[in-house]
Structure formats: C-alpha cells, structure tokens
C-alpha beads as a LAMMPS data file, in Angstrom:
LAMMPS data file: protein, C-alpha beads

217 atoms
216 bonds

1 atom types
1 bond types

-500.0 500.0 xlo xhi
-500.0 500.0 ylo yhi
-500.0 500.0 zlo zhi

Masses

1 110.0

Atoms # bond

1 1 1 -305.473 58.682 223.279
2 1 1 -303.348 61.307 222.002
3 1 1 -299.514 61.141 223.093
4 1 1 -298.194 64.259 224.369
5 1 1 -294.467 65.017 223.444
6 1 1 -294.150 65.554 226.912
7 1 1 -295.299 62.020 227.866
8 1 1 -292.591 60.739 225.362
9 1 1 -290.000 62.945 226.575
10 1 1 -290.277 61.737 230.316
11 1 1 -289.991 58.226 229.284
12 1 1 -286.550 58.875 227.376
13 1 1 -285.426 61.210 230.457
14 1 1 -286.189 58.385 232.530
15 1 1 -283.753 56.055 230.547
16 1 1 -280.937 58.695 230.061
17 1 1 -278.492 57.727 232.858
18 1 1 -278.413 54.158 232.068
19 1 1 -278.656 54.710 228.133
20 1 1 -275.066 54.151 227.239
21 1 1 -274.384 50.792 229.395
22 1 1 -277.593 49.196 227.845
23 1 1 -277.580 50.591 224.288
24 1 1 -274.140 51.618 223.129
25 1 1 -271.773 48.916 224.972
26 1 1 -272.044 46.733 221.852
27 1 1 -271.874 49.426 219.558
28 1 1 -268.799 51.369 220.868
29 1 1 -267.018 48.112 220.789
30 1 1 -268.001 48.064 217.312
31 1 1 -267.521 51.976 216.440
32 1 1 -264.987 51.561 213.286
33 1 1 -267.480 49.715 211.739
34 1 1 -270.166 52.191 212.484
35 1 1 -268.236 54.762 210.564
36 1 1 -267.177 52.496 208.123
37 1 1 -270.709 52.132 207.371
38 1 1 -271.449 55.483 207.453
39 1 1 -269.140 56.949 205.166
40 1 1 -269.684 54.000 202.581
41 1 1 -273.743 55.435 202.503
42 1 1 -273.138 58.717 203.486
43 1 1 -269.980 59.378 201.015
44 1 1 -266.903 60.590 200.771
45 1 1 -267.444 64.220 200.485
46 1 1 -267.022 65.039 204.195
47 1 1 -268.050 68.702 203.738
48 1 1 -271.381 67.289 203.647
49 1 1 -273.948 68.164 206.587
50 1 1 -275.142 65.201 208.539
51 1 1 -278.713 65.324 210.454
52 1 1 -278.738 62.716 213.602
53 1 1 -282.386 62.413 214.952
54 1 1 -283.220 60.393 217.972
55 1 1 -279.681 61.148 218.591
56 1 1 -280.034 60.062 222.589
57 1 1 -276.679 60.647 224.191
58 1 1 -275.122 61.208 220.671
59 1 1 -273.432 58.169 219.806
60 1 1 -273.795 58.098 215.638
61 1 1 -273.675 61.792 215.620
62 1 1 -270.307 61.773 217.438
63 1 1 -269.233 58.669 214.862
64 1 1 -270.236 60.421 211.747
65 1 1 -268.198 63.673 213.452
66 1 1 -265.165 61.543 213.878
67 1 1 -265.428 60.891 210.036
68 1 1 -265.269 64.923 209.404
69 1 1 -269.021 65.519 208.846
70 1 1 -270.462 68.466 209.801
71 1 1 -272.997 67.263 212.708
72 1 1 -276.425 68.202 214.157
73 1 1 -277.788 66.184 216.310
74 1 1 -281.554 66.256 217.913
75 1 1 -283.735 64.446 220.673
76 1 1 -287.261 65.169 222.194
77 1 1 -285.123 64.330 225.431
78 1 1 -283.320 67.116 227.056
79 1 1 -281.746 64.689 230.024
80 1 1 -280.413 62.527 226.970
81 1 1 -278.953 65.871 225.134
82 1 1 -277.515 67.270 228.482
83 1 1 -275.270 63.823 228.311
84 1 1 -274.481 64.082 224.897
85 1 1 -273.579 67.976 225.216
86 1 1 -271.771 66.661 228.906
87 1 1 -269.480 63.988 226.722
88 1 1 -268.988 66.263 224.047
89 1 1 -267.459 68.704 225.751
90 1 1 -265.252 66.429 227.806
91 1 1 -263.939 64.833 224.216
92 1 1 -263.956 67.735 221.757
93 1 1 -266.833 67.021 219.611
94 1 1 -268.216 70.006 218.023
95 1 1 -271.783 68.820 217.112
96 1 1 -274.305 71.065 217.605
97 1 1 -276.912 69.598 219.809
98 1 1 -280.544 70.694 220.729
99 1 1 -283.875 69.164 221.938
100 1 1 -286.488 69.456 219.093
101 1 1 -289.667 67.528 217.911
102 1 1 -288.708 64.863 215.012
103 1 1 -292.011 65.706 213.284
104 1 1 -291.329 69.516 213.009
105 1 1 -287.977 70.240 212.816
106 1 1 -286.362 73.926 213.306
107 1 1 -284.032 73.810 210.301
108 1 1 -284.822 75.483 206.720
109 1 1 -286.034 73.123 203.574
110 1 1 -283.043 71.828 201.676
111 1 1 -280.316 72.195 204.605
112 1 1 -278.851 68.775 204.979
113 1 1 -277.066 66.009 202.604
114 1 1 -278.027 63.159 204.806
115 1 1 -280.407 62.212 207.344
116 1 1 -279.694 59.242 209.964
117 1 1 -280.963 57.620 213.157
118 1 1 -280.587 54.849 214.927
119 1 1 -283.404 52.624 216.318
120 1 1 -285.895 55.376 216.038
121 1 1 -288.397 54.470 213.111
122 1 1 -290.080 51.760 215.451
123 1 1 -290.940 54.672 217.680
124 1 1 -292.727 56.613 215.197
125 1 1 -296.490 57.737 216.317
126 1 1 -296.894 59.988 212.788
127 1 1 -294.593 57.887 210.097
128 1 1 -296.137 59.493 207.224
129 1 1 -295.965 63.184 208.673
130 1 1 -292.804 62.593 210.542
131 1 1 -290.704 60.909 207.428
132 1 1 -291.910 63.632 205.022
133 1 1 -290.417 66.273 207.195
134 1 1 -287.175 64.740 207.463
135 1 1 -287.268 64.632 203.849
136 1 1 -288.067 68.575 203.822
137 1 1 -284.706 69.001 205.602
138 1 1 -282.853 67.176 202.875
139 1 1 -281.086 68.395 199.937
140 1 1 -281.994 67.132 196.486
141 1 1 -280.011 63.595 196.251
142 1 1 -279.949 63.589 200.238
143 1 1 -279.917 60.223 201.760
144 1 1 -282.345 59.147 204.659
145 1 1 -280.425 56.274 206.445
146 1 1 -282.267 54.538 208.821
147 1 1 -280.318 51.564 211.312
148 1 1 -283.371 49.334 212.411
149 1 1 -282.654 46.438 214.842
150 1 1 -282.670 43.244 213.926
151 1 1 -285.323 42.107 216.875
152 1 1 -287.811 44.740 215.328
153 1 1 -287.594 43.152 211.528
154 1 1 -287.680 39.324 212.488
155 1 1 -291.146 39.096 214.397
156 1 1 -289.439 39.658 217.971
157 1 1 -291.392 41.845 219.863
158 1 1 -289.337 44.784 220.789
159 1 1 -288.898 45.747 224.695
160 1 1 -292.040 47.613 225.767
161 1 1 -290.694 51.014 226.581
162 1 1 -294.076 53.095 227.410
163 1 1 -297.181 52.207 228.838
164 1 1 -299.611 49.450 226.640
165 1 1 -302.224 52.253 225.595
166 1 1 -299.036 54.109 224.012
167 1 1 -297.482 51.525 222.680
168 1 1 -300.539 49.892 220.557
169 1 1 -300.327 53.627 218.626
170 1 1 -296.500 52.643 217.451
171 1 1 -297.683 51.828 213.515
172 1 1 -294.252 50.530 212.459
173 1 1 -293.656 48.575 215.982
174 1 1 -292.094 45.142 214.857
175 1 1 -293.106 46.231 211.091
176 1 1 -291.713 44.107 208.350
177 1 1 -288.833 44.942 206.032
178 1 1 -291.853 45.523 203.069
179 1 1 -293.784 47.318 205.222
180 1 1 -291.027 49.980 206.053
181 1 1 -290.077 49.971 202.377
182 1 1 -293.588 51.005 201.455
183 1 1 -294.015 53.591 203.760
184 1 1 -290.820 55.585 202.634
185 1 1 -291.678 54.832 198.812
186 1 1 -294.766 56.538 199.925
187 1 1 -293.548 59.529 201.327
188 1 1 -291.887 60.354 198.322
189 1 1 -288.321 58.642 198.729
190 1 1 -286.605 56.940 195.901
191 1 1 -284.211 53.966 195.711
192 1 1 -286.016 52.871 199.006
193 1 1 -284.111 49.291 199.893
194 1 1 -283.300 47.567 203.199
195 1 1 -279.993 45.757 203.872
196 1 1 -278.570 43.674 206.278
197 1 1 -275.548 44.779 207.911
198 1 1 -273.683 41.545 208.290
199 1 1 -270.348 43.314 209.593
200 1 1 -272.131 44.279 212.991
201 1 1 -272.746 41.948 215.311
202 1 1 -275.635 40.519 216.945
203 1 1 -276.110 40.919 220.792
204 1 1 -279.135 40.144 223.054
205 1 1 -280.264 43.245 222.618
206 1 1 -280.577 44.221 219.301
207 1 1 -279.913 40.892 217.471
208 1 1 -278.129 42.682 214.528
209 1 1 -278.657 45.650 212.252
210 1 1 -280.483 46.492 208.853
211 1 1 -280.390 49.755 207.130
212 1 1 -283.370 51.252 205.440
213 1 1 -282.521 53.600 203.156
214 1 1 -284.179 56.139 200.773
215 1 1 -283.149 59.016 198.488
216 1 1 -284.785 62.699 198.137
217 1 1 -285.344 63.360 194.580

Bonds

1 1 1 2
2 1 2 3
3 1 3 4
4 1 4 5
5 1 5 6
6 1 6 7
7 1 7 8
8 1 8 9
9 1 9 10
10 1 10 11
11 1 11 12
12 1 12 13
13 1 13 14
14 1 14 15
15 1 15 16
16 1 16 17
17 1 17 18
18 1 18 19
19 1 19 20
20 1 20 21
21 1 21 22
22 1 22 23
23 1 23 24
24 1 24 25
25 1 25 26
26 1 26 27
27 1 27 28
28 1 28 29
29 1 29 30
30 1 30 31
31 1 31 32
32 1 32 33
33 1 33 34
34 1 34 35
35 1 35 36
36 1 36 37
37 1 37 38
38 1 38 39
39 1 39 40
40 1 40 41
41 1 41 42
42 1 42 43
43 1 43 44
44 1 44 45
45 1 45 46
46 1 46 47
47 1 47 48
48 1 48 49
49 1 49 50
50 1 50 51
51 1 51 52
52 1 52 53
53 1 53 54
54 1 54 55
55 1 55 56
56 1 56 57
57 1 57 58
58 1 58 59
59 1 59 60
60 1 60 61
61 1 61 62
62 1 62 63
63 1 63 64
64 1 64 65
65 1 65 66
66 1 66 67
67 1 67 68
68 1 68 69
69 1 69 70
70 1 70 71
71 1 71 72
72 1 72 73
73 1 73 74
74 1 74 75
75 1 75 76
76 1 76 77
77 1 77 78
78 1 78 79
79 1 79 80
80 1 80 81
81 1 81 82
82 1 82 83
83 1 83 84
84 1 84 85
85 1 85 86
86 1 86 87
87 1 87 88
88 1 88 89
89 1 89 90
90 1 90 91
91 1 91 92
92 1 92 93
93 1 93 94
94 1 94 95
95 1 95 96
96 1 96 97
97 1 97 98
98 1 98 99
99 1 99 100
100 1 100 101
101 1 101 102
102 1 102 103
103 1 103 104
104 1 104 105
105 1 105 106
106 1 106 107
107 1 107 108
108 1 108 109
109 1 109 110
110 1 110 111
111 1 111 112
112 1 112 113
113 1 113 114
114 1 114 115
115 1 115 116
116 1 116 117
117 1 117 118
118 1 118 119
119 1 119 120
120 1 120 121
121 1 121 122
122 1 122 123
123 1 123 124
124 1 124 125
125 1 125 126
126 1 126 127
127 1 127 128
128 1 128 129
129 1 129 130
130 1 130 131
131 1 131 132
132 1 132 133
133 1 133 134
134 1 134 135
135 1 135 136
136 1 136 137
137 1 137 138
138 1 138 139
139 1 139 140
140 1 140 141
141 1 141 142
142 1 142 143
143 1 143 144
144 1 144 145
145 1 145 146
146 1 146 147
147 1 147 148
148 1 148 149
149 1 149 150
150 1 150 151
151 1 151 152
152 1 152 153
153 1 153 154
154 1 154 155
155 1 155 156
156 1 156 157
157 1 157 158
158 1 158 159
159 1 159 160
160 1 160 161
161 1 161 162
162 1 162 163
163 1 163 164
164 1 164 165
165 1 165 166
166 1 166 167
167 1 167 168
168 1 168 169
169 1 169 170
170 1 170 171
171 1 171 172
172 1 172 173
173 1 173 174
174 1 174 175
175 1 175 176
176 1 176 177
177 1 177 178
178 1 178 179
179 1 179 180
180 1 180 181
181 1 181 182
182 1 182 183
183 1 183 184
184 1 184 185
185 1 185 186
186 1 186 187
187 1 187 188
188 1 188 189
189 1 189 190
190 1 190 191
191 1 191 192
192 1 192 193
193 1 193 194
194 1 194 195
195 1 195 196
196 1 196 197
197 1 197 198
198 1 198 199
199 1 199 200
200 1 200 201
201 1 201 202
202 1 202 203
203 1 203 204
204 1 204 205
205 1 205 206
206 1 206 207
207 1 207 208
208 1 208 209
209 1 209 210
210 1 210 211
211 1 211 212
212 1 212 213
213 1 213 214
214 1 214 215
215 1 215 216
216 1 216 217
C-alpha cells in the first residue's frame, strides 16, 4: 500500500484545530527553555537561516525567530500552515510559512545553516530519502536538530495517528536511539549523537525530550 501525501495531509488537517491545545501547552510553558536549547545548538550568530520542517502551527519556528534567526517553516498540511500564518499575523512574526513535501523541498542546495524539527522523525515513511533531502538544503557544516519525544524512544508506543496499514509503514516509529543514530550516519551526517534534554519537563503525552543531531560535512 503506497501512502499518498494527500492522505497524510488529510490526517494532519484533521488534527490542526486542536493541535495547540493537545501538543503545545507544555511547550508554551517552557518556551524560554526551548529557546535556550535552540540557541545552544544552532549557535550565537542570529543571522543564520533556519528551516523548521513539519512546523505544524509554528511553535518551534516562532521560538527560533524570537531568538533572532531568519526562519522558514514548512508543513504538509495546509490547515496547519493557515493556523500558523494567522498566529504570525496577529503576533508580528515574519517567519516564511508554506506547504511543502518534506522529501522534495522547494529550496536550493546549501540554503540553510540549520534544519530543525519536532515530533517528525517517527513519521517518516522513507527516512533515507527524506533525511538526505534535508541534508541537501543544509549548507556545509549545517546542523540538523531533531527533537524526539521520549515516548517514542523508551519502548512506549506512539499514539496511532494513522490507519493500521499506514502505521505499519513507519520504519522509525518507536525506533531506538541506536537505530536513529545509525539512520543519520547512513545518510552521510557526521557528529551524530542523541542527547536527553533534562531541562525540559516530562508530561503525559511526550514523556520528556531527546535531541537527535548531526552535521553536514
């Protein structure tokens, strides 16, 4: 069964209206901690261009913009992007927001100093292709930062967002830290490691956070 982007868009469009209240309540409460983490791992130079993949309603992209980075956020789901755009307009954010296929990004090679994402890695149907595409748009020495919920790394089952036939096609759902690191290494990233972010609290949905990171040589 081949999964179409249209099917995935429909699923996340359906989640869009409740996404902030379900997924971002604890993140908003820890906004400063998230910003400190982004600054620590992206770097002090705020002139850097940052791409947030699977931006959803924009939490991570807007946090990065608040630091001063030049941000772009992309998502498969149009309704997610519309909510993010409305929030940006009401709150004065200038992040560029658009729908895009994560595995076929509409950007030139070597465009960004950092690619970031939150709760996205487990959803990849073609990790090798998609992670290689993210590497393509990174500049040399650019950084990939993947924020992964602890619930997906500690033997706990992720909530089923898709039909069973679709869920079974997710190679990285509940992948171990070792599997995730190997996947990045196999895609040509260097300095690959995964770190527990103890400064972020644990909640019933995510159970805490890990950072999977790598560098484009």
